N, C-alpha and C positions, 0 to 999 in steps of 0.2 A: 327268812323266818318260816318255819314249818307250821302248818296249821291243819286242822281236821278237814277231811275232804268232803265237804258239803258246800253248796253254793248259794250265794246271794248276788244279785245284780241290781243295778239301779239305772234309771234313765238319765243319769247325770255322771256317768263314769268315764274314765279313760281318756284323758287328753294325751298327747304325745309324751314320750319319756326318754331315758338314756338310750343311746343307740345300742344295737345288738352287740357291737364290739365291746361294750362296757359291762355286759351281763356276765356274772360269775357262772362258770360251768364246772361241775364236779364229776367224779366217776359215776357212771350210769347206775350202778347197783349199790351205791352207798348213799347215806343221808336221806334225800327226799323220797327215793323209791322205797326205802325201808319204812319211812314215815307213812307212806301210802298204805302199806300193809297194816300198820297199827291203826290207821284211820278207818279202815273198812274191815274190822275183825270178823264180821259175819260172812264176808265174801272171800277175803284173801287169806292165803296160807303163809307164803314166804317168797323171798327172792332166792332164786337158784341160778347162779351164774348170771346170764343176761336175760333171764326169764322171770316174769311175774307168774307165780302159781296160784290159781284159784282153788278154793276148797272143793269145787266140783271136778277138778282135774284139768280145767282149761289152762292153757299156757299162752302168755303174750310176751313178745319181746320188749324189753325196756328200751334198748338202743337199736334202731333199725340199720345202723351201719352206714348211713348215707353221709355222715360227717356234718360239719356246721352248715346250717341253712339260713338263707335270708329270711327276714321276718314274714313276708308273704308266703314263702314256701312252708314255713312252720305252720301258718294258719291253714294252708291247703292240705298238707300231708305230714302231720306231726307224728312223733312216737311218744311213748310214755315219758321219756327223759325230757323232751322238749317242753312239757307242761311246767317243769320246775326251773327253767333257765332264768326266769325273771322273778326276783324275790320281792314280794309285796312289802313296802315300807309302811309301818303303822303310823297313825296320827298325821302330823304335818310334815313328816319326813318325806323327802323326795318330791316336794312341791315347789315349783311346777315340774312335772315329769318331762323327760327328754323324748326325743323322736323315737317312736315305735316301742316305747316302754309301756307295756299293757299287760300286767300280771293277770292271769285268769282267762285271757282271751284265747290262748292256745289250748285246745281241748282234743284229747285222743278219744274219738267218738266210740270206738268199740268198747272201751271201758265204761263210758257213760251209759251206753245202750244196755250193757250187761247188768249194770247195777240198778239203773232207774227204769229201764224198759223203753220201748218204742211207743210213743203216744198214739200212733196209728193202729196199734193192735188192740183187740178186744180185751177187756179186763184191766187195762192200764190204770183207770181211775180208781180201782179198788184200793190203791195205796195212797190216794189223795184224801187228806183229812182236813177238817176245819181248824183254822187259826183265828182267834178273835183279835182283830187289829184295833189297838188302843181301846181296851175293854171299857173304860169309864168315860171316854171322850168321843168315841166313834162307834165301836161295837160291831163293825161289819165283819162277817165271816168270809175268809178268803181260803182258797184251796192251796195246799202245799203237800209235798210228798212226806210220808212218814218214814221212808227208807233212810237208814243211817241216822235217825233221830233228827232229821232236818226240821220237821214241823214243830217239834218240841223246842228246839233252839230258837226258831223264829218267834215262837210265842214269848220266850224270854226277852228277845229284842223288843217286841211289841210292848211288853209290860214295862220295860225300862223307859221307852219312849213316852208311854202314857203318863209317867211321873214328871216329865219335863214341864217347865212353866208354859203358860198358854201362848206366849209369843212364838213358840216353835211349832205350833200345830199346823200352820200353813204349809210347812215343809213335809209333813207326814200324813196328812189327810186331805182329800181322799188319796188312796193309792191308785196307780194306773194299771194294776193287775198283777196276777201271779201266773197260774197255769194258763197256757195258750199253745195249742198244738200247731206250731207254725215254723217256717224257715226264717233264718236271719235275713233281713231285707237285702236284696241284691245277690244272694248266695243260694246254694243248694244245701247248706248246712242247717241242721235243726237248731233252733234257739234254745237256750237253757230253760226258757219258759215252757218248752215242750216236755221237759223232764219234771216239771213241777218244782224246780229248785231255784226260781228267780222271782224277785219282786221289784217292780218299778215304783219309785216315789217322786213326788214333787215335780211333775211335768212343767208347771208354771215357772220353775226356777232352773230348768235344765237348759243345756245348750247342745242339742243333738247335732252331731257333726254334719249330717246330711242336710241340715237346715242352716248351717253356718257357712259363711263365705271364707274360703282360704285366702291366705296372704299371697304375695307375689311368688313365693317359693313353694306354694302348695300346702303350707302348714296351717294349723289352726291355733289361734291364740288361746292360751289357757284362761279359763274362767271358773270361778266357783262361788255359788251363792248359798251352798248348804252349810249351816253352822257346824263348827267342829264338835259341839256338844252332841250332835246327832251322829256324826261320823264316828266319834269315840265310843258310842254305845255299840255300834256294830263291830268296831274293832275289839272291844274288851271282852265280848262274850265268846265262848269257845267255838260256837258254830261259825263265827265270822273270822276264824283264824285258819284259812284254808291252806292245804298243801298245794293246790293248783289254782285257787280260785277267786277270792273276792276282789273284784276290781274296785279301786278306790273311788269313793264318791268325789267326783271332781266336776266334770262338765260335759263330756262328750260321750254319749252312749254308742257303743259299737256292738252291743250284744255279745 
């Protein structure tokens, strides 16, 4: 499913999923890559052959020509095409996920850096604006990027969550943060939090994989404590329908 390219993350996402051999792969310059252009109308111009053309004249290859990659190789050295190989299943579809099925975790960093900026650079925070999280029941201001309409869409998510019955509040307040200029734990890759495009919720109900014990085969048992009413709010709003990105609220955060 193709979705706008802005990103939400959660501290309860991404348990294992269908193996790479089960992932549908299409032509590099059709479908998802074209959707990418439509999702970033302020930045991207068109697909031309195997290149993504930016409005400022920058060109990026869609397919790096290295052929099929193992999952870890995609994480370490992806191209634009690789971001679209796993199709995010909305709602309760695809639960529990299979091994290495982790939509949104593969990110082509040159694209992210060019759109959202490098948080280590001066002036980065000029694009961070306040979102009021749960306006009537919490009211805390959190920072999120305005780029590509991300903050506006997160505010819509917040407003919908604010209308849920009180029994759901424990899952959405307090948040565990949005903007944080840091690397993903154990890697040299920037966290989505460093772009101001991620929010963590419900740490008390999460099952972070580094804190979990693997089974005899090195896998992690699927768990989910987050009510589907919350998951569906994120799923149903346009911001949360990413072309590369939203990792399903499940149990194991891998950033």
